[in-house]
All heavy atoms as TSV, in Angstrom:
chain	resi	resn	atom	element	x	y	z
A	1	MET	N	N	-12.856	-5.991	6.514
A	1	MET	CA	C	-11.364	-5.986	6.617
A	1	MET	C	C	-11.133	-4.982	7.685
A	1	MET	O	O	-11.754	-3.950	7.821
A	1	MET	CB	C	-10.726	-5.546	5.390
A	1	MET	CG	C	-9.258	-5.497	5.406
A	1	MET	SD	S	-8.448	-5.128	3.759
A	1	MET	CE	C	-9.062	-6.462	2.781
A	2	ASN	N	N	-10.078	-5.255	8.553
A	2	ASN	CA	C	-9.896	-4.336	9.651
A	2	ASN	C	C	-8.576	-3.480	9.287
A	2	ASN	O	O	-7.844	-3.820	8.389
A	2	ASN	CB	C	-9.688	-5.021	10.938
A	2	ASN	CG	C	-8.419	-5.982	10.962
A	2	ASN	OD1	O	-7.452	-5.684	10.421
A	2	ASN	ND2	N	-8.693	-7.155	11.679
A	3	VAL	N	N	-8.368	-2.438	10.102
A	3	VAL	CA	C	-7.287	-1.549	9.895
A	3	VAL	C	C	-5.943	-2.162	9.902
A	3	VAL	O	O	-5.087	-1.917	9.151
A	3	VAL	CB	C	-7.401	-0.316	10.876
A	3	VAL	CG1	C	-6.166	0.622	10.696
A	3	VAL	CG2	C	-8.590	0.516	10.671
A	4	SER	N	N	-5.760	-3.042	10.948
A	4	SER	CA	C	-4.414	-3.725	11.082
A	4	SER	C	C	-4.077	-4.585	9.790
A	4	SER	O	O	-2.970	-4.520	9.303
A	4	SER	CB	C	-4.440	-4.735	12.231
A	4	SER	OG	O	-4.645	-3.977	13.384
A	5	GLN	N	N	-5.070	-5.308	9.307
A	5	GLN	CA	C	-4.777	-6.045	8.016
A	5	GLN	C	C	-4.616	-5.140	6.866
A	5	GLN	O	O	-3.701	-5.430	6.083
A	5	GLN	CB	C	-5.998	-6.973	7.721
A	5	GLN	CG	C	-5.789	-7.949	6.602
A	5	GLN	CD	C	-7.000	-8.793	6.272
A	5	GLN	OE1	O	-7.818	-8.940	7.122
A	5	GLN	NE2	N	-7.063	-9.568	5.196
A	6	THR	N	N	-5.292	-4.178	6.797
A	6	THR	CA	C	-5.163	-3.177	5.633
A	6	THR	C	C	-3.731	-2.536	5.726
A	6	THR	O	O	-3.025	-2.326	4.738
A	6	THR	CB	C	-6.151	-2.070	5.636
A	6	THR	OG1	O	-7.505	-2.702	5.648
A	6	THR	CG2	C	-6.099	-1.234	4.437
A	7	LYS	N	N	-3.371	-2.185	6.985
A	7	LYS	CA	C	-1.997	-1.611	7.147
A	7	LYS	C	C	-0.922	-2.607	6.849
A	7	LYS	O	O	0.044	-2.184	6.143
A	7	LYS	CB	C	-1.776	-1.130	8.686
A	7	LYS	CG	C	-0.507	-0.351	8.836
A	7	LYS	CD	C	-0.494	0.128	10.250
A	7	LYS	CE	C	0.889	0.994	10.424
A	7	LYS	NZ	N	0.939	1.463	11.701
A	8	LEU	N	N	-1.121	-3.832	7.059
A	8	LEU	CA	C	-0.186	-4.896	6.765
A	8	LEU	C	C	0.013	-4.904	5.229
A	8	LEU	O	O	1.056	-5.065	4.662
A	8	LEU	CB	C	-0.536	-6.201	7.333
A	8	LEU	CG	C	0.333	-7.365	6.989
A	8	LEU	CD1	C	1.737	-7.188	7.541
A	8	LEU	CD2	C	-0.292	-8.686	7.447
A	9	GLU	N	N	-1.189	-4.845	4.483
A	9	GLU	CA	C	-1.153	-4.857	3.054
A	9	GLU	C	C	-0.403	-3.687	2.528
A	9	GLU	O	O	0.400	-3.836	1.578
A	9	GLU	CB	C	-2.597	-4.934	2.506
A	9	GLU	CG	C	-3.243	-6.240	2.713
A	9	GLU	CD	C	-4.645	-6.102	2.185
A	9	GLU	OE1	O	-5.173	-5.167	1.558
A	9	GLU	OE2	O	-5.435	-7.157	2.436
A	10	VAL	N	N	-0.510	-2.557	3.102
A	10	VAL	CA	C	0.173	-1.332	2.737
A	10	VAL	C	C	1.737	-1.554	2.919
A	10	VAL	O	O	2.499	-1.204	1.945
A	10	VAL	CB	C	-0.331	-0.112	3.572
A	10	VAL	CG1	C	0.640	1.113	3.227
A	10	VAL	CG2	C	-1.678	0.309	3.110
A	11	GLU	N	N	2.092	-1.990	4.150
A	11	GLU	CA	C	3.443	-2.293	4.349
A	11	GLU	C	C	4.086	-3.287	3.485
A	11	GLU	O	O	5.249	-3.118	2.979
A	11	GLU	CB	C	3.772	-2.607	5.794
A	11	GLU	CG	C	3.347	-1.524	6.817
A	11	GLU	CD	C	4.129	-0.366	6.585
A	11	GLU	OE1	O	5.399	-0.345	6.372
A	11	GLU	OE2	O	3.562	0.801	6.616
A	12	THR	N	N	3.290	-4.359	3.147
A	12	THR	CA	C	3.831	-5.373	2.218
A	12	THR	C	C	3.979	-4.834	0.785
A	12	THR	O	O	4.957	-5.076	0.179
A	12	THR	CB	C	2.737	-6.586	2.255
A	12	THR	OG1	O	2.638	-7.108	3.592
A	12	THR	CG2	C	3.259	-7.636	1.279
A	13	SER	N	N	3.048	-4.018	0.330
A	13	SER	CA	C	3.128	-3.457	-1.047
A	13	SER	C	C	4.303	-2.543	-1.017
A	13	SER	O	O	4.968	-2.379	-2.052
A	13	SER	CB	C	1.854	-2.845	-1.474
A	13	SER	OG	O	1.409	-1.740	-0.623
A	14	LYS	N	N	4.541	-1.782	0.053
A	14	LYS	CA	C	5.753	-0.882	0.206
A	14	LYS	C	C	7.071	-1.686	0.007
A	14	LYS	O	O	7.975	-1.247	-0.679
A	14	LYS	CB	C	5.673	-0.056	1.457
A	14	LYS	CG	C	6.751	1.019	1.431
A	14	LYS	CD	C	6.804	2.005	2.583
A	14	LYS	CE	C	5.977	1.718	3.751
A	14	LYS	NZ	N	6.102	2.613	4.904
A	15	GLU	N	N	7.124	-2.732	0.657
A	15	GLU	CA	C	8.263	-3.704	0.627
A	15	GLU	C	C	8.496	-4.117	-0.747
A	15	GLU	O	O	9.676	-4.122	-1.325
A	15	GLU	CB	C	8.154	-4.757	1.540
A	15	GLU	CG	C	8.416	-4.440	3.021
A	15	GLU	CD	C	8.418	-5.647	4.017
A	15	GLU	OE1	O	8.733	-6.760	3.472
A	15	GLU	OE2	O	8.066	-5.502	5.117
A	16	ILE	N	N	7.404	-4.597	-1.411
A	16	ILE	CA	C	7.430	-5.147	-2.790
A	16	ILE	C	C	7.948	-3.988	-3.749
A	16	ILE	O	O	8.810	-4.310	-4.586
A	16	ILE	CB	C	6.193	-5.686	-3.188
A	16	ILE	CG1	C	5.898	-6.974	-2.405
A	16	ILE	CG2	C	6.140	-5.969	-4.722
A	16	ILE	CD1	C	4.445	-7.461	-2.580
A	17	LEU	N	N	7.514	-2.856	-3.568
A	17	LEU	CA	C	7.873	-1.700	-4.351
A	17	LEU	C	C	9.442	-1.470	-4.169
A	17	LEU	O	O	10.116	-1.393	-5.188
A	17	LEU	CB	C	7.074	-0.326	-3.910
A	17	LEU	CG	C	7.546	0.944	-4.611
A	17	LEU	CD1	C	7.565	0.840	-6.143
A	17	LEU	CD2	C	6.693	2.024	-4.028
A	18	LEU	N	N	9.830	-1.418	-2.957
A	18	LEU	CA	C	11.312	-1.139	-2.686
A	18	LEU	C	C	12.092	-2.251	-3.256
A	18	LEU	O	O	13.190	-1.997	-3.893
A	18	LEU	CB	C	11.541	-0.909	-1.269
A	18	LEU	CG	C	10.919	0.312	-0.584
A	18	LEU	CD1	C	11.060	0.390	0.888
A	18	LEU	CD2	C	11.447	1.583	-1.277
A	19	GLN	N	N	11.652	-3.512	-3.089
A	19	GLN	CA	C	12.499	-4.716	-3.561
A	19	GLN	C	C	12.530	-4.669	-5.110
A	19	GLN	O	O	13.580	-4.963	-5.743
A	19	GLN	CB	C	11.847	-5.993	-3.133
A	19	GLN	CG	C	11.987	-6.227	-1.623
A	19	GLN	CD	C	11.295	-7.510	-1.198
A	19	GLN	OE1	O	10.556	-8.209	-1.916
A	19	GLN	NE2	N	11.347	-7.724	0.097
A	20	THR	N	N	11.399	-4.260	-5.738
A	20	THR	CA	C	11.328	-4.232	-7.180
A	20	THR	C	C	12.342	-3.252	-7.653
A	20	THR	O	O	13.031	-3.389	-8.678
A	20	THR	CB	C	9.921	-3.851	-7.693
A	20	THR	OG1	O	9.031	-4.847	-7.201
A	20	THR	CG2	C	9.876	-3.818	-9.194
A	21	ILE	N	N	12.375	-1.958	-7.033
A	21	ILE	CA	C	13.286	-0.980	-7.421
A	21	ILE	C	C	14.783	-1.422	-7.277
A	21	ILE	O	O	15.695	-1.219	-8.159
A	21	ILE	CB	C	13.069	0.252	-6.712
A	21	ILE	CG1	C	11.685	0.956	-7.171
A	21	ILE	CG2	C	14.188	1.366	-6.914
A	21	ILE	CD1	C	11.294	2.036	-6.318
A	22	LEU	N	N	15.057	-1.949	-6.115
A	22	LEU	CA	C	16.431	-2.499	-5.808
A	22	LEU	C	C	16.786	-3.626	-6.677
A	22	LEU	O	O	18.052	-3.560	-7.227
A	22	LEU	CB	C	16.571	-2.981	-4.370
A	22	LEU	CG	C	16.437	-1.859	-3.271
A	22	LEU	CD1	C	16.335	-2.394	-1.870
A	22	LEU	CD2	C	17.595	-0.866	-3.456
A	23	LYS	N	N	16.046	-4.511	-7.062
A	23	LYS	CA	C	16.319	-5.622	-7.856
A	23	LYS	C	C	16.632	-5.099	-9.419
A	23	LYS	O	O	17.370	-5.761	-10.080
A	23	LYS	CB	C	15.239	-6.722	-8.039
A	23	LYS	CG	C	15.155	-7.506	-6.770
A	23	LYS	CD	C	14.000	-8.578	-6.938
A	23	LYS	CE	C	13.827	-9.310	-5.709
A	23	LYS	NZ	N	12.595	-10.161	-5.715
A	24	ASN	N	N	15.909	-4.032	-9.713
A	24	ASN	CA	C	16.040	-3.605	-11.132
A	24	ASN	C	C	16.830	-2.284	-11.142
A	24	ASN	O	O	16.841	-1.544	-12.182
A	24	ASN	CB	C	14.664	-3.280	-11.733
A	24	ASN	CG	C	13.870	-4.527	-11.844
A	24	ASN	OD1	O	14.210	-5.269	-12.797
A	24	ASN	ND2	N	12.818	-4.800	-11.036
A	25	LYS	N	N	17.756	-2.018	-10.151
A	25	LYS	CA	C	18.587	-0.718	-10.165
A	25	LYS	C	C	19.375	-0.613	-11.323
A	25	LYS	O	O	19.708	0.518	-11.753
A	25	LYS	CB	C	19.080	-0.458	-8.800
A	25	LYS	CG	C	20.275	-1.357	-8.450
A	25	LYS	CD	C	20.756	-1.078	-7.050
A	25	LYS	CE	C	21.731	-2.124	-6.710
A	25	LYS	NZ	N	22.205	-2.011	-5.346
A	26	GLU	N	N	19.985	-1.747	-11.679
A	26	GLU	CA	C	20.989	-1.685	-12.803
A	26	GLU	C	C	20.348	-1.409	-14.142
A	26	GLU	O	O	20.801	-0.789	-15.024
A	26	GLU	CB	C	21.790	-3.003	-12.823
A	26	GLU	CG	C	22.638	-3.207	-11.625
A	26	GLU	CD	C	23.668	-2.284	-11.383
A	26	GLU	OE1	O	24.289	-1.739	-12.274
A	26	GLU	OE2	O	23.783	-1.823	-10.183
A	27	ASN	N	N	19.186	-2.126	-14.327
A	27	ASN	CA	C	18.433	-2.031	-15.582
A	27	ASN	C	C	16.946	-1.802	-15.254
A	27	ASN	O	O	16.214	-2.706	-15.174
A	27	ASN	CB	C	18.594	-3.342	-16.388
A	27	ASN	CG	C	17.995	-3.249	-17.710
A	27	ASN	OD1	O	17.631	-2.175	-18.195
A	27	ASN	ND2	N	17.855	-4.401	-18.379
A	28	LEU	N	N	16.615	-0.543	-14.998
A	28	LEU	CA	C	15.301	-0.180	-14.452
A	28	LEU	C	C	14.187	-0.673	-15.435
A	28	LEU	O	O	14.150	-0.315	-16.542
A	28	LEU	CB	C	15.233	1.256	-14.197
A	28	LEU	CG	C	15.947	1.753	-12.949
A	28	LEU	CD1	C	15.787	3.269	-12.825
A	28	LEU	CD2	C	15.408	1.130	-11.679
A	29	ASP	N	N	13.337	-1.554	-14.882
A	29	ASP	CA	C	12.219	-1.989	-15.692
A	29	ASP	C	C	11.014	-1.121	-15.196
A	29	ASP	O	O	10.372	-1.354	-14.255
A	29	ASP	CB	C	11.895	-3.510	-15.439
A	29	ASP	CG	C	10.790	-4.030	-16.276
A	29	ASP	OD1	O	10.024	-3.288	-16.798
A	29	ASP	OD2	O	10.656	-5.254	-16.333
A	30	THR	N	N	10.811	-0.032	-15.955
A	30	THR	CA	C	9.797	0.822	-15.594
A	30	THR	C	C	8.308	0.283	-15.510
A	30	THR	O	O	7.643	0.713	-14.659
A	30	THR	CB	C	9.779	2.004	-16.614
A	30	THR	OG1	O	9.560	1.574	-17.914
A	30	THR	CG2	C	11.022	2.873	-16.399
A	31	GLU	N	N	8.038	-0.747	-16.272
A	31	GLU	CA	C	6.801	-1.421	-16.222
A	31	GLU	C	C	6.577	-2.009	-14.856
A	31	GLU	O	O	5.540	-1.927	-14.340
A	31	GLU	CB	C	6.556	-2.375	-17.387
A	31	GLU	CG	C	5.129	-2.983	-17.436
A	31	GLU	CD	C	5.039	-3.820	-18.632
A	31	GLU	OE1	O	5.758	-3.720	-19.632
A	31	GLU	OE2	O	4.057	-4.592	-18.630
A	32	LEU	N	N	7.521	-2.865	-14.469
A	32	LEU	CA	C	7.389	-3.571	-13.180
A	32	LEU	C	C	7.320	-2.509	-11.955
A	32	LEU	O	O	6.637	-2.722	-11.086
A	32	LEU	CB	C	8.680	-4.404	-12.939
A	32	LEU	CG	C	8.653	-5.727	-13.648
A	32	LEU	CD1	C	9.940	-6.558	-13.365
A	32	LEU	CD2	C	7.437	-6.635	-13.279
A	33	ILE	N	N	8.122	-1.440	-12.110
A	33	ILE	CA	C	8.174	-0.460	-11.004
A	33	ILE	C	C	6.796	0.260	-11.085
A	33	ILE	O	O	6.242	0.530	-10.029
A	33	ILE	CB	C	9.330	0.574	-11.199
A	33	ILE	CG1	C	10.664	-0.184	-10.971
A	33	ILE	CG2	C	9.167	1.734	-10.337
A	33	ILE	CD1	C	11.846	0.524	-11.314
A	34	ALA	N	N	6.292	0.566	-12.215
A	34	ALA	CA	C	4.897	1.253	-12.332
A	34	ALA	C	C	3.799	0.356	-11.761
A	34	ALA	O	O	2.938	0.824	-10.986
A	34	ALA	CB	C	4.606	1.560	-13.739
A	35	ILE	N	N	3.896	-0.941	-11.912
A	35	ILE	CA	C	2.923	-1.868	-11.360
A	35	ILE	C	C	3.080	-1.847	-9.914
A	35	ILE	O	O	2.038	-1.810	-9.145
A	35	ILE	CB	C	3.119	-3.296	-11.852
A	35	ILE	CG1	C	2.724	-3.319	-13.359
A	35	ILE	CG2	C	2.406	-4.301	-11.087
A	35	ILE	CD1	C	3.135	-4.580	-14.161
A	36	ALA	N	N	4.297	-1.926	-9.391
A	36	ALA	CA	C	4.520	-1.887	-7.898
A	36	ALA	C	C	4.005	-0.605	-7.241
A	36	ALA	O	O	3.429	-0.569	-6.227
A	36	ALA	CB	C	5.919	-2.070	-7.591
A	37	ILE	N	N	4.232	0.525	-7.885
A	37	ILE	CA	C	3.723	1.863	-7.375
A	37	ILE	C	C	2.221	1.860	-7.395
A	37	ILE	O	O	1.595	2.345	-6.387
A	37	ILE	CB	C	4.298	3.005	-8.211
A	37	ILE	CG1	C	5.859	3.133	-8.000
A	37	ILE	CG2	C	3.534	4.326	-7.928
A	37	ILE	CD1	C	6.526	4.188	-8.946
A	38	LYS	N	N	1.585	1.376	-8.345
A	38	LYS	CA	C	0.132	1.361	-8.430
A	38	LYS	C	C	-0.396	0.530	-7.358
A	38	LYS	O	O	-1.405	0.861	-6.676
A	38	LYS	CB	C	-0.389	0.822	-9.794
A	38	LYS	CG	C	-0.259	1.879	-10.992
A	38	LYS	CD	C	-0.619	1.351	-12.264
A	38	LYS	CE	C	-0.350	2.220	-13.374
A	38	LYS	NZ	N	-0.604	1.654	-14.660
A	39	ASP	N	N	0.155	-0.634	-7.160
A	39	ASP	CA	C	-0.312	-1.510	-6.031
A	39	ASP	C	C	-0.081	-0.853	-4.709
A	39	ASP	O	O	-0.976	-0.965	-3.899
A	39	ASP	CB	C	0.527	-2.837	-6.139
A	39	ASP	CG	C	0.012	-3.893	-5.091
A	39	ASP	OD1	O	-1.270	-4.104	-5.134
A	39	ASP	OD2	O	0.725	-4.453	-4.316
A	40	TYR	N	N	0.997	-0.227	-4.502
A	40	TYR	CA	C	1.213	0.464	-3.261
A	40	TYR	C	C	0.157	1.588	-3.035
A	40	TYR	O	O	-0.380	1.731	-2.026
A	40	TYR	CB	C	2.642	1.083	-3.161
A	40	TYR	CG	C	2.864	2.022	-2.029
A	40	TYR	CD1	C	2.901	1.496	-0.712
A	40	TYR	CD2	C	2.865	3.360	-2.101
A	40	TYR	CE1	C	3.042	2.309	0.494
A	40	TYR	CE2	C	3.009	4.292	-0.999
A	40	TYR	CZ	C	3.110	3.660	0.252
A	40	TYR	OH	O	3.260	4.502	1.340
A	41	VAL	N	N	-0.040	2.364	-4.056
A	41	VAL	CA	C	-1.003	3.425	-3.933
A	41	VAL	C	C	-2.428	2.982	-3.678
A	41	VAL	O	O	-3.130	3.472	-2.870
A	41	VAL	CB	C	-0.940	4.436	-5.190
A	41	VAL	CG1	C	-2.132	5.314	-5.247
A	41	VAL	CG2	C	0.354	5.207	-5.284
A	42	LYS	N	N	-2.762	1.852	-4.365
A	42	LYS	CA	C	-4.113	1.354	-4.168
A	42	LYS	C	C	-4.275	0.833	-2.674
A	42	LYS	O	O	-5.254	1.106	-2.062
A	42	LYS	CB	C	-4.324	0.062	-5.125
A	42	LYS	CG	C	-5.634	-0.578	-5.033
A	42	LYS	CD	C	-5.626	-1.814	-5.836
A	42	LYS	CE	C	-4.896	-2.898	-5.145
A	42	LYS	NZ	N	-4.916	-4.225	-5.601
A	43	ASN	N	N	-3.288	0.181	-2.190
A	43	ASN	CA	C	-3.354	-0.374	-0.825
A	43	ASN	C	C	-3.399	0.789	0.176
A	43	ASN	O	O	-3.997	0.823	1.169
A	43	ASN	CB	C	-2.181	-1.349	-0.519
A	43	ASN	CG	C	-2.463	-2.697	-1.160
A	43	ASN	OD1	O	-3.513	-3.217	-1.024
A	43	ASN	ND2	N	-1.534	-3.202	-1.896
A	44	HIS	N	N	-2.554	1.804	-0.142
A	44	HIS	CA	C	-2.491	2.974	0.783
A	44	HIS	C	C	-3.902	3.677	0.877
A	44	HIS	O	O	-4.276	4.087	1.901
A	44	HIS	CB	C	-1.360	3.882	0.343
A	44	HIS	CG	C	-0.991	4.941	1.423
A	44	HIS	ND1	N	-1.662	6.173	1.584
A	44	HIS	CD2	C	-0.132	4.832	2.426
A	44	HIS	CE1	C	-1.221	6.854	2.593
A	44	HIS	NE2	N	-0.187	6.014	3.111
A	45	GLU	N	N	-4.481	3.917	-0.280
A	45	GLU	CA	C	-5.826	4.574	-0.389
A	45	GLU	C	C	-6.890	3.746	0.432
A	45	GLU	O	O	-7.720	4.226	1.150
A	45	GLU	CB	C	-6.271	4.698	-1.757
A	45	GLU	CG	C	-5.524	5.860	-2.428
A	45	GLU	CD	C	-5.758	5.959	-3.981
A	45	GLU	OE1	O	-6.466	5.045	-4.476
A	45	GLU	OE2	O	-5.300	6.945	-4.532
A	46	LYS	N	N	-6.841	2.432	0.182
A	46	LYS	CA	C	-7.722	1.434	0.950
A	46	LYS	C	C	-7.473	1.664	2.402
A	46	LYS	O	O	-8.398	1.639	3.168
A	46	LYS	CB	C	-7.442	0.072	0.394
A	46	LYS	CG	C	-8.471	-0.950	0.954
A	46	LYS	CD	C	-8.371	-2.380	0.196
A	46	LYS	CE	C	-7.058	-2.898	0.116
A	46	LYS	NZ	N	-7.009	-4.277	-0.295
A	47	TYR	N	N	-6.273	1.726	2.824
A	47	TYR	CA	C	-5.909	1.912	4.295
A	47	TYR	C	C	-6.439	3.153	4.831
A	47	TYR	O	O	-7.096	3.213	5.870
A	47	TYR	CB	C	-4.431	1.676	4.478
A	47	TYR	CG	C	-3.978	2.126	5.873
A	47	TYR	CD1	C	-4.225	1.390	6.948
A	47	TYR	CD2	C	-3.213	3.347	6.053
A	47	TYR	CE1	C	-3.816	1.713	8.191
A	47	TYR	CE2	C	-2.804	3.679	7.329
A	47	TYR	CZ	C	-3.045	2.975	8.353
A	47	TYR	OH	O	-2.732	3.343	9.655
A	48	ASN	N	N	-6.266	4.198	4.111
A	48	ASN	CA	C	-6.825	5.455	4.501
A	48	ASN	C	C	-8.321	5.472	4.697
A	48	ASN	O	O	-8.863	5.997	5.608
A	48	ASN	CB	C	-6.300	6.709	3.578
A	48	ASN	CG	C	-4.946	7.058	3.815
A	48	ASN	OD1	O	-4.376	6.847	4.929
A	48	ASN	ND2	N	-4.324	7.612	2.797
A	49	MET	N	N	-9.058	4.928	3.710
A	49	MET	CA	C	-10.451	4.803	3.675
A	49	MET	C	C	-10.908	3.983	4.944
A	49	MET	O	O	-11.877	4.371	5.592
A	49	MET	CB	C	-11.003	4.239	2.416
A	49	MET	CG	C	-10.916	5.222	1.213
A	49	MET	SD	S	-11.553	4.742	-0.374
A	49	MET	CE	C	-12.055	3.102	-0.204
A	50	GLU	N	N	-10.164	2.796	5.208
A	50	GLU	CA	C	-10.560	1.980	6.221
A	50	GLU	C	C	-10.311	2.688	7.555
A	50	GLU	O	O	-11.159	2.602	8.504
A	50	GLU	CB	C	-9.730	0.692	6.144
A	50	GLU	CG	C	-10.114	-0.315	7.300
A	50	GLU	CD	C	-11.582	-0.920	7.088
A	50	GLU	OE1	O	-12.119	-0.825	5.959
A	50	GLU	OE2	O	-12.133	-1.469	8.019
A	51	LYS	N	N	-9.237	3.360	7.747
A	51	LYS	CA	C	-8.901	4.102	8.953
A	51	LYS	C	C	-10.059	5.300	9.171
A	51	LYS	O	O	-10.384	5.410	10.288
A	51	LYS	CB	C	-7.487	4.727	8.858
A	51	LYS	CG	C	-7.085	5.341	10.168
A	51	LYS	CD	C	-5.603	5.732	10.076
A	51	LYS	CE	C	-5.318	6.828	9.039
A	51	LYS	NZ	N	-4.054	7.316	9.085
A	52	LYS	N	N	-10.312	5.982	8.161
A	52	LYS	CA	C	-11.342	7.042	8.237
A	52	LYS	C	C	-12.672	6.453	8.606
A	52	LYS	O	O	-13.380	7.071	9.543
A	52	LYS	CB	C	-11.467	7.725	6.942
A	52	LYS	CG	C	-12.435	8.891	6.900
A	52	LYS	CD	C	-12.533	9.572	5.567
A	52	LYS	CE	C	-13.560	10.643	5.513
A	52	LYS	NZ	N	-13.723	11.297	4.261
A	53	ARG	N	N	-13.163	5.324	8.117
A	53	ARG	CA	C	-14.335	4.654	8.361
A	53	ARG	C	C	-14.322	4.209	9.931
A	53	ARG	O	O	-15.375	4.444	10.645
A	53	ARG	CB	C	-14.528	3.469	7.533
A	53	ARG	CG	C	-15.947	2.745	7.700
A	53	ARG	CD	C	-16.009	1.418	7.028
A	53	ARG	NE	N	-15.088	0.406	7.636
A	53	ARG	CZ	C	-15.280	-0.217	8.822
A	53	ARG	NH1	N	-16.418	0.074	9.463
A	53	ARG	NH2	N	-14.426	-1.123	9.276
A	54	LEU	N	N	-13.258	3.644	10.327
A	54	LEU	CA	C	-13.195	3.276	11.700
A	54	LEU	C	C	-13.184	4.518	12.702
A	54	LEU	O	O	-13.925	4.435	13.697
A	54	LEU	CB	C	-11.852	2.500	11.918
A	54	LEU	CG	C	-11.657	1.923	13.330
A	54	LEU	CD1	C	-12.802	0.959	13.670
A	54	LEU	CD2	C	-10.348	1.310	13.433
A	55	LEU	N	N	-12.489	5.547	12.343
A	55	LEU	CA	C	-12.581	6.808	13.147
A	55	LEU	C	C	-14.021	7.424	13.167
A	55	LEU	O	O	-14.472	7.840	14.293
A	55	LEU	CB	C	-11.620	7.822	12.702
A	55	LEU	CG	C	-10.145	7.426	12.848
A	55	LEU	CD1	C	-9.210	8.544	12.233
A	55	LEU	CD2	C	-9.787	7.412	14.389
A	56	GLU	N	N	-14.727	7.384	12.073
A	56	GLU	CA	C	-16.057	7.858	12.068
A	56	GLU	C	C	-17.033	7.016	12.938
A	56	GLU	O	O	-17.746	7.505	13.635
A	56	GLU	CB	C	-16.611	7.817	10.625
A	56	GLU	CG	C	-16.009	8.998	9.799
A	56	GLU	CD	C	-16.511	8.927	8.298
A	56	GLU	OE1	O	-17.165	7.999	7.918
A	56	GLU	OE2	O	-16.132	9.799	7.647
A	57	PHE	N	N	-16.779	5.660	12.919
A	57	PHE	CA	C	-17.607	4.731	13.755
A	57	PHE	C	C	-17.355	5.109	15.188
A	57	PHE	O	O	-18.245	5.105	15.936
A	57	PHE	CB	C	-17.106	3.308	13.364
A	57	PHE	CG	C	-17.876	2.362	14.275
A	57	PHE	CD1	C	-19.202	2.023	13.980
A	57	PHE	CD2	C	-17.233	1.702	15.305
A	57	PHE	CE1	C	-19.881	1.003	14.891
A	57	PHE	CE2	C	-17.801	0.821	16.130
A	57	PHE	CZ	C	-19.119	0.402	15.867
A	58	ILE	N	N	-16.072	5.174	15.637
A	58	ILE	CA	C	-15.708	5.493	16.947
A	58	ILE	C	C	-16.279	6.761	17.427
A	58	ILE	O	O	-16.784	6.908	18.482
A	58	ILE	CB	C	-14.154	5.444	17.065
A	58	ILE	CG1	C	-13.568	4.092	16.928
A	58	ILE	CG2	C	-13.725	6.049	18.547
A	58	ILE	CD1	C	-12.178	3.946	16.877
A	59	SER	N	N	-16.288	7.783	16.586
A	59	SER	CA	C	-16.835	9.132	16.892
A	59	SER	C	C	-18.368	9.007	17.100
A	59	SER	O	O	-18.866	9.760	17.872
A	59	SER	CB	C	-16.474	10.158	15.697
A	59	SER	OG	O	-15.255	10.258	15.615
A	60	ASN	N	N	-19.013	8.206	16.385
A	60	ASN	CA	C	-20.502	8.090	16.587
A	60	ASN	C	C	-20.901	7.277	17.716
A	60	ASN	O	O	-22.046	7.251	18.136
A	60	ASN	CB	C	-21.099	7.405	15.233
A	60	ASN	CG	C	-20.910	8.460	14.092
A	60	ASN	OD1	O	-21.053	9.686	14.299
A	60	ASN	ND2	N	-20.818	7.899	12.906
A	61	VAL	N	N	-19.964	6.527	18.312
A	61	VAL	CA	C	-20.340	5.697	19.458
A	61	VAL	C	C	-20.426	6.470	20.699
A	61	VAL	O	O	-20.158	7.544	21.083
A	61	VAL	CB	C	-19.358	4.567	19.623
A	61	VAL	CG1	C	-19.529	3.759	20.913
A	61	VAL	CG2	C	-19.390	3.576	18.496
């Protein structure tokens, strides 16, 4: 997986998180929001690891 694709997943999960919160602002469904937050964090961590791996590769070249 490349950094661009991983970043897209992070941005997508962030949009889903925000949409979930906005859709549920009247009656906050904490379970749906928690799932969206976990997905965002998972994708963000994956993005950071992929970016770090790529930077290490570039540094070694």
